[in-house]
C-alpha positions as CSV (number, residue, x, y, z in Angstrom):
1,X,205.2,14.5,0.3
2,X,204.0,13.0,-2.9
3,X,204.3,16.3,-4.5
4,X,207.4,16.2,-3.9
5,X,209.1,13.1,-4.6
6,X,206.7,13.6,-7.6
7,X,208.9,16.8,-8.8
8,X,211.6,14.9,-7.8
9,X,211.2,12.0,-10.2
10,X,210.4,14.7,-12.4
11,X,213.2,16.5,-11.7
12,X,215.6,13.1,-11.5
13,X,214.4,12.4,-14.9
14,X,214.7,15.2,-16.6
15,X,217.9,15.4,-15.5
16,X,218.6,11.5,-16.3
17,X,217.4,12.8,-20.0
18,X,218.7,15.3,-20.2
19,X,222.2,13.1,-19.6
20,X,221.1,10.1,-21.5
21,X,220.0,13.2,-24.9
22,X,224.0,14.6,-23.5
23,X,225.7,11.4,-23.9
24,X,223.8,10.0,-26.8
25,X,225.4,13.3,-28.4
26,X,229.4,13.3,-27.3
27,X,228.8,9.1,-28.2
28,X,227.8,10.6,-32.1
29,X,229.9,13.1,-31.7
30,X,233.0,10.9,-31.1
31,X,232.9,7.0,-30.2
32,X,230.0,5.9,-32.9
33,X,231.2,7.8,-36.1
34,X,234.9,6.1,-34.9
35,X,233.6,2.6,-34.3
36,X,231.7,2.7,-37.2
37,X,235.0,3.8,-39.1
38,X,236.3,1.1,-38.0
39,X,233.0,-1.7,-38.8
40,X,232.6,0.3,-42.2
41,X,237.1,-0.4,-42.8
42,X,236.7,-4.0,-41.1
43,X,233.6,-5.1,-43.2
44,X,235.8,-3.5,-47.1
45,X,239.2,-5.7,-45.7
46,X,237.4,-8.7,-45.1
47,X,234.6,-8.3,-48.8
48,X,238.6,-6.9,-50.0
49,X,240.7,-10.6,-48.7
50,X,237.1,-13.1,-49.9
51,X,238.0,-11.5,-53.1
52,X,241.4,-12.0,-52.8
53,X,240.4,-15.4,-51.6
54,X,238.5,-16.2,-54.7
55,X,240.9,-14.2,-57.1
56,X,243.5,-17.2,-56.1
57,X,240.9,-19.9,-55.9
58,X,240.6,-19.1,-59.5
59,X,244.7,-18.6,-60.0
60,X,244.7,-21.9,-58.6
61,X,242.3,-23.7,-61.0
62,X,243.7,-22.3,-63.7
63,X,247.5,-23.0,-61.6
64,X,246.0,-26.8,-62.0
65,X,244.1,-27.0,-65.6
66,X,247.6,-26.2,-67.2
67,X,249.8,-29.0,-64.5
68,X,247.2,-31.2,-65.9
69,X,248.1,-30.4,-69.5
70,X,251.3,-29.5,-68.9
71,X,251.5,-33.9,-67.2
72,X,249.9,-34.7,-70.4
73,X,252.3,-32.8,-72.5
74,X,254.7,-34.8,-70.2
75,X,253.9,-38.5,-70.5
76,X,253.3,-38.3,-73.8
77,X,256.8,-36.9,-74.6
78,X,257.7,-39.5,-72.2
79,X,256.4,-42.3,-73.6
80,X,256.9,-41.0,-76.9
81,X,261.1,-40.7,-76.3
82,X,260.8,-44.4,-74.7
83,X,258.9,-45.9,-78.0
84,X,261.5,-44.3,-79.8
85,X,264.4,-46.3,-77.7
86,X,263.1,-49.1,-77.3
87,X,262.9,-48.9,-81.1
88,X,266.5,-47.8,-81.1
89,X,267.6,-50.5,-78.6
90,X,265.8,-52.9,-81.0
91,X,268.0,-51.1,-83.9
92,X,271.2,-52.2,-82.0
93,X,269.8,-55.2,-80.7
94,X,268.8,-56.4,-84.5
95,X,272.5,-55.0,-85.5
96,X,274.4,-56.3,-83.3
97,X,273.4,-59.9,-84.1
98,X,273.7,-59.2,-87.9
99,X,277.4,-58.2,-87.1
100,X,277.8,-61.6,-85.0
101,X,276.3,-63.6,-87.4
102,X,278.8,-62.6,-89.9
103,X,281.9,-62.5,-87.7
104,X,280.5,-66.1,-86.8
105,X,280.2,-67.1,-90.3
106,X,283.5,-65.7,-91.2
107,X,285.0,-67.1,-88.4
108,X,282.9,-71.0,-89.6
109,X,284.8,-70.3,-92.9
110,X,288.0,-69.6,-92.1
111,X,288.1,-72.5,-90.1
112,X,286.6,-74.8,-93.4
113,X,289.6,-73.3,-95.1
114,X,291.5,-74.4,-92.7
115,X,290.3,-77.8,-91.8
116,X,290.3,-78.6,-95.5
117,X,294.4,-77.1,-96.1
118,X,294.9,-78.9,-92.9
119,X,292.8,-82.2,-95.0
120,X,294.8,-81.3,-98.4
121,X,298.3,-81.3,-97.0
122,X,297.6,-84.7,-94.2
123,X,296.3,-86.4,-98.3
124,X,299.2,-85.3,-99.9
125,X,302.1,-86.4,-96.7
126,X,300.0,-90.0,-96.8
127,X,300.1,-89.6,-100.4
128,X,303.6,-89.5,-100.3
129,X,304.2,-92.2,-97.7
130,X,302.3,-94.8,-99.3
131,X,304.1,-93.9,-102.7
132,X,307.1,-93.9,-100.6
133,X,305.9,-97.3,-99.2
134,X,304.9,-98.9,-102.8
135,X,308.7,-97.8,-104.0
136,X,310.0,-99.2,-101.5
137,X,308.1,-102.7,-101.3
138,X,309.0,-102.5,-105.2
139,X,312.2,-102.2,-104.9
140,X,312.4,-105.2,-102.4
141,X,310.4,-107.6,-104.5
142,X,312.6,-106.6,-107.6
143,X,315.5,-107.5,-106.2
144,X,313.6,-110.5,-104.9
145,X,313.0,-110.9,-108.4
146,X,316.3,-110.4,-110.4
147,X,318.6,-111.5,-108.4
148,X,319.7,-113.4,-111.0
149,X,320.9,-112.2,-114.0
150,X,318.9,-114.6,-115.9
151,X,315.9,-113.5,-114.5
152,X,316.9,-109.6,-115.0
153,X,317.6,-110.8,-119.0
154,X,314.2,-112.0,-119.3
155,X,312.6,-108.5,-118.3
156,X,314.6,-106.2,-120.4
157,X,313.9,-108.6,-123.4
158,X,309.8,-108.1,-122.4
159,X,310.2,-104.5,-121.7
160,X,310.9,-104.1,-124.9
161,X,308.7,-106.3,-126.8
162,X,306.7,-104.2,-124.9
163,X,307.9,-101.0,-125.7
164,X,308.0,-100.2,-129.6
165,X,309.5,-97.4,-131.2
């Protein structure tokens, strides 16, 4: 029986080995090649994705450098524009102050001239009133002094003596 079991075991081993080798050959022909192709394809796509990611990373770094450069240029241009705007604003304020001062000086000069004209007019009116009052007083004095004919003739004589032809 042992012999039979040994022969059966050997036969079983042989057939198992034969089936295993056949299965390996079938798998090699039909399964391993597609599996290896899929693995290689997957490996290639991963390498391509890594390369694309590396290129994108480099491109992003380049874009970031360009953005920094543009930002610096924009900031410097903004500073130039702000400085120019401040300068223009200061010039406009200075010009407005100059114009306002000139206008104020003109108004003051006109006011002073008007005051002088009114002062002259008031002085002339005052002189006229003083002259009129003086004439009225002189008339009253002369009337009171010359109420007699004798005083009148004395005054005429005196005036004639003082005036020489």
